C-alpha positions in Angstrom: 57.4 -36.1 -86.2 54.2 -34.3 -87.7 51.5 -35.5 -85.8 50.4 -37.8 -82.8 47.4 -40.3 -83.6 45.9 -41.7 -80.6 43.4 -44.6 -80.7 41.6 -45.0 -77.5 41.0 -48.8 -76.9 40.7 -49.7 -80.5 38.7 -52.9 -81.5 39.0 -53.7 -85.1 42.5 -54.8 -86.1 42.2 -53.9 -89.9 41.5 -50.3 -88.9 44.2 -50.1 -86.8 46.5 -51.8 -89.5 45.4 -49.0 -92.0 45.6 -46.3 -89.6 49.4 -47.3 -88.7 50.2 -47.3 -92.5 48.5 -43.6 -92.7 51.0 -43.0 -89.8 54.3 -44.1 -91.6 53.2 -42.2 -94.6 52.7 -38.9 -93.0 55.4 -39.1 -90.4 52.9 -39.6 -87.7 53.4 -41.5 -84.3 50.6 -44.1 -83.5 49.6 -44.3 -79.7 47.6 -47.2 -78.8 45.5 -47.1 -75.3 44.7 -50.3 -73.9 42.6 -52.7 -73.5 42.9 -53.4 -77.1 40.3 -55.4 -79.1 43.1 -57.7 -80.5 46.9 -58.3 -80.4 49.1 -56.1 -82.1 50.9 -59.2 -83.4 47.7 -60.2 -85.1 48.1 -60.8 -88.8 45.2 -58.6 -89.5 46.8 -55.7 -88.3 50.2 -56.3 -90.2 48.4 -57.6 -93.2 46.4 -54.0 -93.3 49.7 -52.2 -92.6 51.2 -54.4 -95.0 55.1 -53.8 -95.1 54.9 -50.4 -93.2 54.5 -52.2 -89.6 58.3 -52.3 -89.0 58.5 -48.5 -89.7 55.6 -47.5 -87.4 56.8 -44.9 -84.7 54.4 -46.8 -82.0 53.7 -46.1 -78.4 51.3 -48.5 -76.4 50.0 -47.4 -73.0 48.4 -49.4 -70.3 45.6 -47.1 -69.7 44.2 -43.6 -70.7 45.7 -42.6 -67.0 49.1 -43.9 -68.0 48.6 -41.7 -71.1 47.8 -38.6 -69.3 50.5 -38.8 -67.1 53.2 -38.8 -69.6 50.9 -36.4 -72.2 48.1 -34.7 -70.3 49.9 -31.3 -70.8 50.2 -31.3 -74.5 47.4 -30.1 -77.0 44.9 -33.2 -77.5 42.1 -33.1 -79.5 39.3 -35.5 -79.6 37.4 -36.5 -82.9 34.0 -37.2 -82.1 30.3 -37.0 -83.3 29.3 -34.9 -80.2 31.7 -31.8 -80.8 30.6 -28.6 -81.8 33.3 -27.2 -83.5 34.6 -28.9 -87.2 37.9 -30.3 -87.6 39.2 -27.7 -89.9 38.3 -24.7 -87.5 40.9 -25.3 -85.2 44.7 -24.4 -86.0 46.9 -27.4 -86.0 50.5 -27.4 -85.1 53.3 -30.1 -85.6 53.1 -32.4 -82.6 49.5 -32.0 -81.8 47.6 -35.0 -80.4 44.4 -36.2 -82.2 42.4 -38.9 -80.3 39.9 -41.1 -81.5 37.8 -43.3 -79.9 36.6 -47.3 -80.1 34.8 -48.2 -83.2 31.4 -49.0 -81.5 31.5 -46.7 -78.5 33.7 -43.9 -78.9 35.2 -42.9 -75.4 33.7 -42.5 -71.8 31.9 -39.0 -70.8 35.0 -38.3 -68.7 37.2 -38.5 -71.5 35.0 -36.1 -73.7 35.2 -33.3 -70.7 39.0 -33.6 -70.7 39.7 -32.6 -74.5 38.5 -30.3 -77.2 36.0 -32.0 -79.6 36.3 -31.9 -83.1 33.9 -33.4 -85.6 33.8 -34.4 -89.3 30.5 -33.4 -90.8 27.8 -35.8 -91.7 24.5 -35.5 -93.1 21.9 -34.5 -90.4 19.7 -37.5 -90.7 22.6 -40.1 -90.2 23.0 -42.3 -87.2 26.2 -43.8 -87.9 29.4 -42.5 -88.2 32.4 -42.8 -90.9 35.0 -45.7 -90.4 37.7 -44.9 -88.2 40.5 -45.0 -90.4 38.7 -43.1 -93.0 38.2 -40.2 -90.2 41.8 -40.6 -89.2 43.0 -39.8 -92.8 40.5 -37.1 -93.3 41.7 -35.2 -89.9 45.4 -35.9 -90.3 45.7 -34.7 -93.8 43.6 -31.5 -92.7 46.1 -30.9 -90.0 49.2 -31.5 -92.3 47.5 -29.1 -95.1 47.5 -26.3 -92.5 51.0 -27.0 -91.7 51.9 -27.1 -95.5 52.7 -30.7 -95.5 55.8 -30.9 -93.4 58.8 -33.1 -94.9 56.2 -34.6 -97.2 56.5 -34.5 -101.2 
């Protein structure tokens, strides 16, 4: 496995489906932290993931606290618009965790304080952020580039 992609309480099924497809094609594990804004049996999730859903390495966590009990000692980066460092300024390693917040509200302050933040640059005048699945792809492929695209063709 190359990376661990973590979605903190995702709300939009099509984003999660697209991210699942990215995870399959990059040999990355997808972690979903509940509560989810949809059922993972939802047609929209599976439609966005197409026929890749059955190949997905997926782990669902009942809560953020449960996730931390299992993985709290790992390297976990938080992709957030509030971070000071850009995503390309960290040195990613195989097995790193990259967490992404809810589409509408990100993560609570206590989650921000627990993890090193990284961000994707946006124009200075923007009050919005990129689509979640686009952001995951941008950051994941930078991490994979740094690792020389392991086990990828």
